[in-house]
TORKOL-4160 file (C-alpha; in steps of 0.2 Angstrom, whole numbers, padded with zeros to 4 digits, m for minus):
362
<pt num="1" X="m0178" Y="0167" Z="0292"/>
<pt num="2" X="m0184" Y="0160" Z="0307"/>
<pt num="3" X="m0172" Y="0150" Z="0317"/>
<pt num="4" X="m0181" Y="0133" Z="0323"/>
<pt num="5" X="m0180" Y="0128" Z="0344"/>
<pt num="6" X="m0166" Y="0121" Z="0349"/>
<pt num="7" X="m0173" Y="0107" Z="0356"/>
<pt num="8" X="m0185" Y="0102" Z="0338"/>
<pt num="9" X="m0167" Y="0100" Z="0332"/>
<pt num="10" X="m0158" Y="0089" Z="0346"/>
<pt num="11" X="m0175" Y="0076" Z="0343"/>
<pt num="12" X="m0172" Y="0077" Z="0325"/>
<pt num="13" X="m0153" Y="0072" Z="0328"/>
<pt num="14" X="m0159" Y="0058" Z="0341"/>
<pt num="15" X="m0170" Y="0053" Z="0329"/>
<pt num="16" X="m0157" Y="0050" Z="0316"/>
<pt num="17" X="m0149" Y="0039" Z="0329"/>
<pt num="18" X="m0163" Y="0028" Z="0332"/>
<pt num="19" X="m0167" Y="0023" Z="0314"/>
<pt num="20" X="m0146" Y="0021" Z="0311"/>
<pt num="21" X="m0146" Y="0012" Z="0325"/>
<pt num="22" X="m0161" Y="0000" Z="0320"/>
<pt num="23" X="m0151" Y="m0002" Z="0304"/>
<pt num="24" X="m0138" Y="m0007" Z="0310"/>
<pt num="25" X="m0145" Y="m0021" Z="0321"/>
<pt num="26" X="m0151" Y="m0028" Z="0307"/>
<pt num="27" X="m0135" Y="m0029" Z="0297"/>
<pt num="28" X="m0127" Y="m0035" Z="0314"/>
<pt num="29" X="m0139" Y="m0054" Z="0309"/>
<pt num="30" X="m0132" Y="m0055" Z="0292"/>
<pt num="31" X="m0117" Y="m0065" Z="0291"/>
<pt num="32" X="m0099" Y="m0056" Z="0289"/>
<pt num="33" X="m0100" Y="m0071" Z="0271"/>
<pt num="34" X="m0113" Y="m0067" Z="0266"/>
<pt num="35" X="m0112" Y="m0048" Z="0263"/>
<pt num="36" X="m0094" Y="m0055" Z="0256"/>
<pt num="37" X="m0104" Y="m0064" Z="0243"/>
<pt num="38" X="m0117" Y="m0051" Z="0239"/>
<pt num="39" X="m0101" Y="m0036" Z="0235"/>
<pt num="40" X="m0093" Y="m0052" Z="0224"/>
<pt num="41" X="m0110" Y="m0051" Z="0216"/>
<pt num="42" X="m0111" Y="m0034" Z="0214"/>
<pt num="43" X="m0092" Y="m0029" Z="0208"/>
<pt num="44" X="m0096" Y="m0044" Z="0194"/>
<pt num="45" X="m0113" Y="m0036" Z="0190"/>
<pt num="46" X="m0105" Y="m0018" Z="0187"/>
<pt num="47" X="m0093" Y="m0027" Z="0173"/>
<pt num="48" X="m0107" Y="m0038" Z="0165"/>
<pt num="49" X="m0098" Y="m0054" Z="0170"/>
<pt num="50" X="m0115" Y="m0059" Z="0183"/>
<pt num="51" X="m0133" Y="m0057" Z="0180"/>
<pt num="52" X="m0143" Y="m0062" Z="0193"/>
<pt num="53" X="m0161" Y="m0066" Z="0188"/>
<pt num="54" X="m0171" Y="m0056" Z="0201"/>
<pt num="55" X="m0169" Y="m0048" Z="0218"/>
<pt num="56" X="m0178" Y="m0065" Z="0227"/>
<pt num="57" X="m0162" Y="m0077" Z="0222"/>
<pt num="58" X="m0154" Y="m0067" Z="0233"/>
<pt num="59" X="m0164" Y="m0065" Z="0247"/>
<pt num="60" X="m0171" Y="m0083" Z="0246"/>
<pt num="61" X="m0152" Y="m0086" Z="0249"/>
<pt num="62" X="m0149" Y="m0078" Z="0264"/>
<pt num="63" X="m0166" Y="m0084" Z="0272"/>
<pt num="64" X="m0158" Y="m0102" Z="0268"/>
<pt num="65" X="m0141" Y="m0097" Z="0276"/>
<pt num="66" X="m0150" Y="m0089" Z="0293"/>
<pt num="67" X="m0162" Y="m0105" Z="0295"/>
<pt num="68" X="m0160" Y="m0120" Z="0283"/>
<pt num="69" X="m0175" Y="m0128" Z="0279"/>
<pt num="70" X="m0177" Y="m0147" Z="0273"/>
<pt num="71" X="m0175" Y="m0144" Z="0255"/>
<pt num="72" X="m0162" Y="m0133" Z="0254"/>
<pt num="73" X="m0146" Y="m0143" Z="0255"/>
<pt num="74" X="m0127" Y="m0137" Z="0248"/>
<pt num="75" X="m0120" Y="m0142" Z="0231"/>
<pt num="76" X="m0103" Y="m0142" Z="0223"/>
<pt num="77" X="m0110" Y="m0139" Z="0206"/>
<pt num="78" X="m0103" Y="m0124" Z="0197"/>
<pt num="79" X="m0121" Y="m0121" Z="0190"/>
<pt num="80" X="m0139" Y="m0119" Z="0196"/>
<pt num="81" X="m0153" Y="m0120" Z="0188"/>
<pt num="82" X="m0162" Y="m0102" Z="0193"/>
<pt num="83" X="m0181" Y="m0098" Z="0192"/>
<pt num="84" X="m0178" Y="m0090" Z="0174"/>
<pt num="85" X="m0174" Y="m0109" Z="0167"/>
<pt num="86" X="m0159" Y="m0103" Z="0161"/>
<pt num="87" X="m0140" Y="m0109" Z="0171"/>
<pt num="88" X="m0131" Y="m0096" Z="0175"/>
<pt num="89" X="m0113" Y="m0095" Z="0181"/>
<pt num="90" X="m0113" Y="m0092" Z="0200"/>
<pt num="91" X="m0099" Y="m0083" Z="0209"/>
<pt num="92" X="m0095" Y="m0097" Z="0225"/>
<pt num="93" X="m0091" Y="m0112" Z="0225"/>
<pt num="94" X="m0103" Y="m0121" Z="0229"/>
<pt num="95" X="m0123" Y="m0115" Z="0224"/>
<pt num="96" X="m0139" Y="m0121" Z="0234"/>
<pt num="97" X="m0148" Y="m0135" Z="0227"/>
<pt num="98" X="m0164" Y="m0132" Z="0218"/>
<pt num="99" X="m0179" Y="m0135" Z="0231"/>
<pt num="100" X="m0189" Y="m0151" Z="0222"/>
<pt num="101" X="m0208" Y="m0141" Z="0215"/>
<pt num="102" X="m0224" Y="m0151" Z="0210"/>
<pt num="103" X="m0224" Y="m0155" Z="0192"/>
<pt num="104" X="m0206" Y="m0164" Z="0190"/>
<pt num="105" X="m0201" Y="m0181" Z="0195"/>
<pt num="106" X="m0190" Y="m0194" Z="0200"/>
<pt num="107" X="m0171" Y="m0198" Z="0193"/>
<pt num="108" X="m0167" Y="m0215" Z="0195"/>
<pt num="109" X="m0149" Y="m0219" Z="0192"/>
<pt num="110" X="m0146" Y="m0235" Z="0181"/>
<pt num="111" X="m0130" Y="m0245" Z="0174"/>
<pt num="112" X="m0138" Y="m0252" Z="0158"/>
<pt num="113" X="m0129" Y="m0268" Z="0156"/>
<pt num="114" X="m0122" Y="m0280" Z="0142"/>
<pt num="115" X="m0136" Y="m0288" Z="0141"/>
<pt num="116" X="m0141" Y="m0306" Z="0132"/>
<pt num="117" X="m0132" Y="m0301" Z="0116"/>
<pt num="118" X="m0114" Y="m0300" Z="0115"/>
<pt num="119" X="m0100" Y="m0308" Z="0103"/>
<pt num="120" X="m0082" Y="m0306" Z="0107"/>
<pt num="121" X="m0085" Y="m0292" Z="0121"/>
<pt num="122" X="m0098" Y="m0282" Z="0108"/>
<pt num="123" X="m0114" Y="m0280" Z="0115"/>
<pt num="124" X="m0129" Y="m0275" Z="0105"/>
<pt num="125" X="m0147" Y="m0273" Z="0100"/>
<pt num="126" X="m0152" Y="m0276" Z="0083"/>
<pt num="127" X="m0164" Y="m0266" Z="0078"/>
<pt num="128" X="m0167" Y="m0270" Z="0061"/>
<pt num="129" X="m0172" Y="m0284" Z="0051"/>
<pt num="130" X="m0155" Y="m0288" Z="0043"/>
<pt num="131" X="m0144" Y="m0301" Z="0050"/>
<pt num="132" X="m0130" Y="m0295" Z="0056"/>
<pt num="133" X="m0112" Y="m0305" Z="0057"/>
<pt num="134" X="m0106" Y="m0295" Z="0072"/>
<pt num="135" X="m0091" Y="m0308" Z="0073"/>
<pt num="136" X="m0086" Y="m0303" Z="0055"/>
<pt num="137" X="m0087" Y="m0285" Z="0057"/>
<pt num="138" X="m0075" Y="m0288" Z="0071"/>
<pt num="139" X="m0063" Y="m0296" Z="0059"/>
<pt num="140" X="m0064" Y="m0283" Z="0046"/>
<pt num="141" X="m0053" Y="m0268" Z="0046"/>
<pt num="142" X="m0064" Y="m0252" Z="0044"/>
<pt num="143" X="m0059" Y="m0246" Z="0027"/>
<pt num="144" X="m0054" Y="m0228" Z="0029"/>
<pt num="145" X="m0036" Y="m0225" Z="0031"/>
<pt num="146" X="m0026" Y="m0217" Z="0047"/>
<pt num="147" X="m0011" Y="m0207" Z="0044"/>
<pt num="148" X="0001" Y="m0204" Z="0062"/>
<pt num="149" X="0009" Y="m0193" Z="0057"/>
<pt num="150" X="m0001" Y="m0181" Z="0048"/>
<pt num="151" X="m0005" Y="m0163" Z="0057"/>
<pt num="152" X="m0020" Y="m0161" Z="0045"/>
<pt num="153" X="m0039" Y="m0164" Z="0055"/>
<pt num="154" X="m0045" Y="m0181" Z="0050"/>
<pt num="155" X="m0056" Y="m0181" Z="0064"/>
<pt num="156" X="m0075" Y="m0171" Z="0065"/>
<pt num="157" X="m0085" Y="m0170" Z="0077"/>
<pt num="158" X="m0101" Y="m0162" Z="0076"/>
<pt num="159" X="m0117" Y="m0161" Z="0085"/>
<pt num="160" X="m0133" Y="m0163" Z="0076"/>
<pt num="161" X="m0144" Y="m0159" Z="0093"/>
<pt num="162" X="m0130" Y="m0145" Z="0096"/>
<pt num="163" X="m0144" Y="m0137" Z="0112"/>
<pt num="164" X="m0145" Y="m0154" Z="0121"/>
<pt num="165" X="m0142" Y="m0151" Z="0139"/>
<pt num="166" X="m0141" Y="m0160" Z="0156"/>
<pt num="167" X="m0146" Y="m0155" Z="0173"/>
<pt num="168" X="m0135" Y="m0145" Z="0184"/>
<pt num="169" X="m0139" Y="m0156" Z="0200"/>
<pt num="170" X="m0138" Y="m0172" Z="0207"/>
<pt num="171" X="m0152" Y="m0175" Z="0221"/>
<pt num="172" X="m0162" Y="m0190" Z="0214"/>
<pt num="173" X="m0175" Y="m0179" Z="0206"/>
<pt num="174" X="m0180" Y="m0166" Z="0194"/>
<pt num="175" X="m0192" Y="m0151" Z="0191"/>
<pt num="176" X="m0204" Y="m0148" Z="0176"/>
<pt num="177" X="m0195" Y="m0130" Z="0173"/>
<pt num="178" X="m0178" Y="m0138" Z="0172"/>
<pt num="179" X="m0171" Y="m0134" Z="0153"/>
<pt num="180" X="m0167" Y="m0150" Z="0144"/>
<pt num="181" X="m0161" Y="m0137" Z="0130"/>
<pt num="182" X="m0147" Y="m0121" Z="0130"/>
<pt num="183" X="m0138" Y="m0110" Z="0118"/>
<pt num="184" X="m0126" Y="m0109" Z="0130"/>
<pt num="185" X="m0110" Y="m0119" Z="0123"/>
<pt num="186" X="m0101" Y="m0122" Z="0139"/>
<pt num="187" X="m0118" Y="m0132" Z="0145"/>
<pt num="188" X="m0124" Y="m0140" Z="0128"/>
<pt num="189" X="m0115" Y="m0155" Z="0118"/>
<pt num="190" X="m0103" Y="m0145" Z="0113"/>
<pt num="191" X="m0095" Y="m0144" Z="0131"/>
<pt num="192" X="m0095" Y="m0161" Z="0128"/>
<pt num="193" X="m0089" Y="m0164" Z="0113"/>
<pt num="194" X="m0073" Y="m0153" Z="0118"/>
<pt num="195" X="m0068" Y="m0168" Z="0129"/>
<pt num="196" X="m0068" Y="m0179" Z="0115"/>
<pt num="197" X="m0058" Y="m0166" Z="0106"/>
<pt num="198" X="m0044" Y="m0163" Z="0119"/>
<pt num="199" X="m0041" Y="m0181" Z="0123"/>
<pt num="200" X="m0036" Y="m0184" Z="0105"/>
<pt num="201" X="m0027" Y="m0169" Z="0101"/>
<pt num="202" X="m0018" Y="m0174" Z="0115"/>
<pt num="203" X="m0010" Y="m0187" Z="0106"/>
<pt num="204" X="m0006" Y="m0180" Z="0090"/>
<pt num="205" X="m0022" Y="m0181" Z="0081"/>
<pt num="206" X="m0030" Y="m0166" Z="0071"/>
<pt num="207" X="m0046" Y="m0165" Z="0077"/>
<pt num="208" X="m0062" Y="m0150" Z="0068"/>
<pt num="209" X="m0074" Y="m0146" Z="0083"/>
<pt num="210" X="m0091" Y="m0138" Z="0071"/>
<pt num="211" X="m0100" Y="m0129" Z="0086"/>
<pt num="212" X="m0113" Y="m0122" Z="0075"/>
<pt num="213" X="m0131" Y="m0126" Z="0081"/>
<pt num="214" X="m0139" Y="m0136" Z="0068"/>
<pt num="215" X="m0157" Y="m0139" Z="0080"/>
<pt num="216" X="m0165" Y="m0123" Z="0081"/>
<pt num="217" X="m0178" Y="m0131" Z="0069"/>
<pt num="218" X="m0179" Y="m0147" Z="0078"/>
<pt num="219" X="m0187" Y="m0157" Z="0064"/>
<pt num="220" X="m0175" Y="m0150" Z="0051"/>
<pt num="221" X="m0159" Y="m0155" Z="0061"/>
<pt num="222" X="m0151" Y="m0168" Z="0052"/>
<pt num="223" X="m0152" Y="m0158" Z="0034"/>
<pt num="224" X="m0142" Y="m0143" Z="0042"/>
<pt num="225" X="m0129" Y="m0154" Z="0049"/>
<pt num="226" X="m0128" Y="m0162" Z="0032"/>
<pt num="227" X="m0124" Y="m0147" Z="0026"/>
<pt num="228" X="m0110" Y="m0144" Z="0037"/>
<pt num="229" X="m0103" Y="m0162" Z="0037"/>
<pt num="230" X="m0103" Y="m0160" Z="0018"/>
<pt num="231" X="m0094" Y="m0142" Z="0019"/>
<pt num="232" X="m0081" Y="m0151" Z="0034"/>
<pt num="233" X="m0077" Y="m0164" Z="0021"/>
<pt num="234" X="m0074" Y="m0155" Z="0005"/>
<pt num="235" X="m0064" Y="m0141" Z="0013"/>
<pt num="236" X="m0053" Y="m0155" Z="0024"/>
<pt num="237" X="m0052" Y="m0171" Z="0013"/>
<pt num="238" X="m0042" Y="m0179" Z="0028"/>
<pt num="239" X="m0054" Y="m0182" Z="0037"/>
<pt num="240" X="m0057" Y="m0200" Z="0039"/>
<pt num="241" X="m0070" Y="m0200" Z="0056"/>
<pt num="242" X="m0085" Y="m0190" Z="0059"/>
<pt num="243" X="m0092" Y="m0191" Z="0076"/>
<pt num="244" X="m0112" Y="m0185" Z="0079"/>
<pt num="245" X="m0113" Y="m0183" Z="0100"/>
<pt num="246" X="m0129" Y="m0182" Z="0107"/>
<pt num="247" X="m0138" Y="m0186" Z="0122"/>
<pt num="248" X="m0153" Y="m0198" Z="0127"/>
<pt num="249" X="m0168" Y="m0195" Z="0134"/>
<pt num="250" X="m0176" Y="m0211" Z="0143"/>
<pt num="251" X="m0192" Y="m0209" Z="0153"/>
<pt num="252" X="m0201" Y="m0225" Z="0158"/>
<pt num="253" X="m0215" Y="m0214" Z="0163"/>
<pt num="254" X="m0224" Y="m0197" Z="0164"/>
<pt num="255" X="m0214" Y="m0194" Z="0182"/>
<pt num="256" X="m0199" Y="m0203" Z="0181"/>
<pt num="257" X="m0181" Y="m0202" Z="0172"/>
<pt num="258" X="m0168" Y="m0214" Z="0170"/>
<pt num="259" X="m0149" Y="m0209" Z="0170"/>
<pt num="260" X="m0137" Y="m0220" Z="0164"/>
<pt num="261" X="m0121" Y="m0220" Z="0174"/>
<pt num="262" X="m0108" Y="m0228" Z="0180"/>
<pt num="263" X="m0093" Y="m0225" Z="0194"/>
<pt num="264" X="m0075" Y="m0228" Z="0185"/>
<pt num="265" X="m0059" Y="m0224" Z="0194"/>
<pt num="266" X="m0070" Y="m0219" Z="0210"/>
<pt num="267" X="m0079" Y="m0205" Z="0195"/>
<pt num="268" X="m0097" Y="m0205" Z="0191"/>
<pt num="269" X="m0098" Y="m0207" Z="0172"/>
<pt num="270" X="m0112" Y="m0207" Z="0160"/>
<pt num="271" X="m0113" Y="m0221" Z="0152"/>
<pt num="272" X="m0113" Y="m0220" Z="0132"/>
<pt num="273" X="m0119" Y="m0229" Z="0117"/>
<pt num="274" X="m0116" Y="m0230" Z="0098"/>
<pt num="275" X="m0128" Y="m0232" Z="0085"/>
<pt num="276" X="m0125" Y="m0239" Z="0068"/>
<pt num="277" X="m0137" Y="m0233" Z="0055"/>
<pt num="278" X="m0141" Y="m0247" Z="0042"/>
<pt num="279" X="m0154" Y="m0241" Z="0032"/>
<pt num="280" X="m0148" Y="m0245" Z="0014"/>
<pt num="281" X="m0158" Y="m0245" Z="0001"/>
<pt num="282" X="m0163" Y="m0240" Z="m0017"/>
<pt num="283" X="m0174" Y="m0226" Z="m0009"/>
<pt num="284" X="m0163" Y="m0220" Z="0005"/>
<pt num="285" X="m0144" Y="m0228" Z="0000"/>
<pt num="286" X="m0131" Y="m0229" Z="0010"/>
<pt num="287" X="m0115" Y="m0237" Z="0004"/>
<pt num="288" X="m0105" Y="m0236" Z="0022"/>
<pt num="289" X="m0115" Y="m0249" Z="0033"/>
<pt num="290" X="m0104" Y="m0261" Z="0034"/>
<pt num="291" X="m0088" Y="m0249" Z="0034"/>
<pt num="292" X="m0098" Y="m0239" Z="0048"/>
<pt num="293" X="m0103" Y="m0255" Z="0056"/>
<pt num="294" X="m0083" Y="m0262" Z="0056"/>
<pt num="295" X="m0078" Y="m0246" Z="0065"/>
<pt num="296" X="m0093" Y="m0245" Z="0078"/>
<pt num="297" X="m0090" Y="m0263" Z="0085"/>
<pt num="298" X="m0071" Y="m0259" Z="0085"/>
<pt num="299" X="m0073" Y="m0245" Z="0096"/>
<pt num="300" X="m0088" Y="m0252" Z="0106"/>
<pt num="301" X="m0075" Y="m0264" Z="0111"/>
<pt num="302" X="m0059" Y="m0256" Z="0114"/>
<pt num="303" X="m0072" Y="m0243" Z="0126"/>
<pt num="304" X="m0080" Y="m0260" Z="0135"/>
<pt num="305" X="m0062" Y="m0266" Z="0138"/>
<pt num="306" X="m0053" Y="m0254" Z="0145"/>
<pt num="307" X="m0069" Y="m0245" Z="0154"/>
<pt num="308" X="m0080" Y="m0257" Z="0159"/>
<pt num="309" X="m0099" Y="m0252" Z="0162"/>
<pt num="310" X="m0095" Y="m0235" Z="0152"/>
<pt num="311" X="m0104" Y="m0244" Z="0136"/>
<pt num="312" X="m0122" Y="m0246" Z="0135"/>
<pt num="313" X="m0127" Y="m0262" Z="0121"/>
<pt num="314" X="m0122" Y="m0252" Z="0103"/>
<pt num="315" X="m0140" Y="m0251" Z="0092"/>
<pt num="316" X="m0141" Y="m0257" Z="0077"/>
<pt num="317" X="m0155" Y="m0244" Z="0068"/>
<pt num="318" X="m0165" Y="m0245" Z="0053"/>
<pt num="319" X="m0162" Y="m0225" Z="0049"/>
<pt num="320" X="m0145" Y="m0217" Z="0041"/>
<pt num="321" X="m0142" Y="m0201" Z="0052"/>
<pt num="322" X="m0132" Y="m0195" Z="0039"/>
<pt num="323" X="m0119" Y="m0210" Z="0040"/>
<pt num="324" X="m0119" Y="m0212" Z="0020"/>
<pt num="325" X="m0108" Y="m0197" Z="0020"/>
<pt num="326" X="m0093" Y="m0205" Z="0027"/>
<pt num="327" X="m0087" Y="m0223" Z="0028"/>
<pt num="328" X="m0080" Y="m0217" Z="0049"/>
<pt num="329" X="m0094" Y="m0213" Z="0054"/>
<pt num="330" X="m0105" Y="m0214" Z="0071"/>
<pt num="331" X="m0118" Y="m0208" Z="0082"/>
<pt num="332" X="m0114" Y="m0207" Z="0099"/>
<pt num="333" X="m0127" Y="m0204" Z="0115"/>
<pt num="334" X="m0117" Y="m0199" Z="0129"/>
<pt num="335" X="m0130" Y="m0201" Z="0147"/>
<pt num="336" X="m0147" Y="m0196" Z="0144"/>
<pt num="337" X="m0156" Y="m0177" Z="0150"/>
<pt num="338" X="m0155" Y="m0181" Z="0168"/>
<pt num="339" X="m0137" Y="m0185" Z="0170"/>
<pt num="340" X="m0125" Y="m0169" Z="0177"/>
<pt num="341" X="m0113" Y="m0161" Z="0163"/>
<pt num="342" X="m0099" Y="m0167" Z="0174"/>
<pt num="343" X="m0104" Y="m0185" Z="0172"/>
<pt num="344" X="m0104" Y="m0182" Z="0152"/>
<pt num="345" X="m0087" Y="m0174" Z="0153"/>
<pt num="346" X="m0082" Y="m0187" Z="0161"/>
<pt num="347" X="m0088" Y="m0199" Z="0148"/>
<pt num="348" X="m0080" Y="m0188" Z="0135"/>
<pt num="349" X="m0065" Y="m0189" Z="0141"/>
<pt num="350" X="m0063" Y="m0209" Z="0141"/>
<pt num="351" X="m0073" Y="m0209" Z="0125"/>
<pt num="352" X="m0057" Y="m0196" Z="0117"/>
<pt num="353" X="m0045" Y="m0209" Z="0126"/>
<pt num="354" X="m0051" Y="m0226" Z="0118"/>
<pt num="355" X="m0056" Y="m0218" Z="0102"/>
<pt num="356" X="m0040" Y="m0211" Z="0100"/>
<pt num="357" X="m0029" Y="m0228" Z="0105"/>
<pt num="358" X="m0041" Y="m0237" Z="0093"/>
<pt num="359" X="m0036" Y="m0223" Z="0078"/>
<pt num="360" X="m0019" Y="m0225" Z="0081"/>
<pt num="361" X="m0019" Y="m0244" Z="0081"/>
<pt num="362" X="m0026" Y="m0245" Z="0064"/>
């Protein structure tokens, strides 16, 4: 075999050195913290705990780190809305706030007041044609009995619209591709119900938290959750209270969304609305309207008293919302789709504390 001249070998060697030198020059421009972050992501990716949506996400973060633009700011949120429209957990303590895109709109922060219709601390809106005596309802003790010592479950938490979720950032805008529903139980209504359950359990109240997704077919969601409530009531006849916890969506225009928010003890909380179904006709019977109303006004007053500003006016609706199933059943709307999950969870924590106080006071 013919040997290559020595100068050709030397030329190849120096060419390699030049290539490696160029690579190291590029590497030197990347901050060490970025390499550490990429290393952590690679390690998590290898065990299936992190799934980047695409390579553009990482490249985009590197570019933002080197020369931050005016629309890219740091946020303390632990989740981000990535390009796929599905929120994924990040491995760092902070995330980049999404860039504002065309097709989204403005988030208006609003604290709903009690309004003009207030009776003995209970603000309400009567959206029915029925005459309702709130003062008399406040005097009526809820029809169900409550045990202070029983370890058996006495509260059922369910979510008819289980997949409703919240924004992952708080910047005064939203993007059109921000998800408003997710199956991820750490980000949808299950996470909110979990906070209520935790507060009740902390004071010794037994809770069943139904985490089944009931709204895969949205138009059939109430029928689906009805079967679940009936099942739990049959299995556990000790259940006295059923909370169906949702979140609202308030759109004053095509490019505006409202986040009902209040600051309590220095923290932002999503405002909460109680809905009592008052429909009771021969065709659509509901024998529990008055009992549920008595329970609803008592909880409304307690939460309004303990946490000023937390409660939006209670709504009396010309519907049932499955409340014909139990004489201690209410529907709660915790915030809206442009509140953050942390705001909703804080509100749920306060609801749990207030509800625990109401039940233990019966």
